[in-house]
N, C-alpha and C positions, 0 to 999 in steps of 0.2 A: 504493499500500499505507499503511495507516495505523499499522501496526505492525511492525518488523521483527524477524528472529529474534533478533539481537543485543540488540533492547531486551526483548524478549519473556524470553530468559535473564537479563537484568539484574534484571528484577521477579521473579524466581525461577522463572520457567517450566521445566518439567521434561522437557515433551516432546522428541522428537528432531526433526530439520529436516524430517524427511517428513511426520511428524504433526500438526506444526505448521503447515506449507504447507497442508494439507487442511483443517485446523480454522480457520486464520487466514481462508481464502478463505470458508468458511462464515460466520464471525462478519461479515465484511466485508459480504457478502451481506446479512446480516439487518439490519446498521446501514442500509446504501444503500439498502433497500427502504423502509425509514421515510417515512411521509407521501408515497405514492405515488412513490417515488422522488426527491422532492425533498430529504430529507436529504441523499443522496448528492452531490448536486447544489452542496447548500450548502456542504458539508464542501469538496469539491475546489476551490469558488471561494476559499478561505481562503487565504493565505499559507502558513501553518504549520498541521498537524493538532494541535488542542487536547489537552492533558493529559488532560482527561476524555475523548476519543475513544479515545486509547490503552488508557487504564485500561479503559475500557468493550470493547474489542477483547480485553485480557488475560483481563478476567473471564469474556468468553464463550468466548475459546478453553478456558478452565479447565472452564468448566460443558459445553460440549459434548465435550471429552475424556472426562468421567468418565460421561456419557450418550450416549456413540456405540453405534450400532446392535450392535456385538458385544458390548457390556457391559449392554444391556438384555434380558437373559433372567430367567426366573422364579428367585427367590433363596429358597434352603432355607437356615433356620437353626434350631438346637436349643442347648438350654441345661440343664443338670443341676441341680438343688439338693436336697439332702436326698433322695437316692435318686428324685426325680422327675425326668422329663426331659420337655421341652415342647418341641415343634417347631410351625414354622409357615413359611409359604410366603408369597410376595407377588411380583408383578410390577413391574417397575421402570416408570418413566415413560412415558407413551404419547407419540406425535408432537406431539399438541396442546398436552399438558402442557410438554412441552420447549418449544414455539414461544412460549405464554404466559409461562414461567419466561425466557425468553430476551429477551423484549419488556420484561418488568419489568425484566431486568438493563441494557437499554439505557435504559428512563425514569430509572432513579434514577441512572444513571452522567450522564445529559445533565445532568437537573434537579439532582442534587447537585454538578455540575461548573460549574453556573451558565450552561450552553450550551442551556438548553433550547428558546430561541427555534428551533434548528436542527431542531427535531421540530415545528414549528408546522404544524398541520393545518387552518387556515382557507384562504379563497379569496381571492385578489386580484381585485377588480373593478375595472374601467376606468371611471373616472367622468369 
């Protein structure tokens, strides 16, 4: 586990332990799957989990909790001003948008945290 519940709450996380467990699992899976699973292997080989990975997991948990399936309905909003009412509806993010934004969070966390090499996508050629 890259981030414990105690660390999550210390960083300001508000989800209960049950929700944390679900979102933490999904966030860790997203990180581990990068570079065809090589990112997870590289992190596992480290003695300690880098802070940038913990920050990334926290950010992903926050992102996933806001964009959970039960929260992704059609949203209706309206506002009134000077007797005129304006209403509009919009759909929340699609699964593809969520995956793309999740990848952005991972890339920004890793490269911003100085551990971008864990996301390396090149090939090792035996010479």
